[in-house]
C-alpha positions, 0 to 999 in steps of 0.5 A: 500500500505505497499510496496510503499516505498520498491517498489519505492526504488527498482525501482530507486526512491530517498529515499526522494521521496519514503518517501513522497509517503509513508507519503501520503499513511499513511495520506490517510489511517488515513483520511479514518479511521477518516471519517468512525469513524465519519460517523458510529455514525452519521448514527446510531443516525439517525437510518439509519439502523433501518428503515424498507425496503420500499416495492413498490406496 
C-alpha cells in the first residue's frame, strides 16, 4: 500500500494521521518479511519439502 499516505492526504486526512497509517503499513510489511525469513529455514531443516507425496490406496 505505497499510496496510503498520498491517498489519505488527498482525501482530507491530517498529515499526522496519514503518517501513522503509513508507519503501520511499513511495520506490517517488515513483520511479514521477518516471519517468512524465519519460517523458510525452519521448514527446510525439517525437510518439509523433501518428503515424498503420500499416495492413498
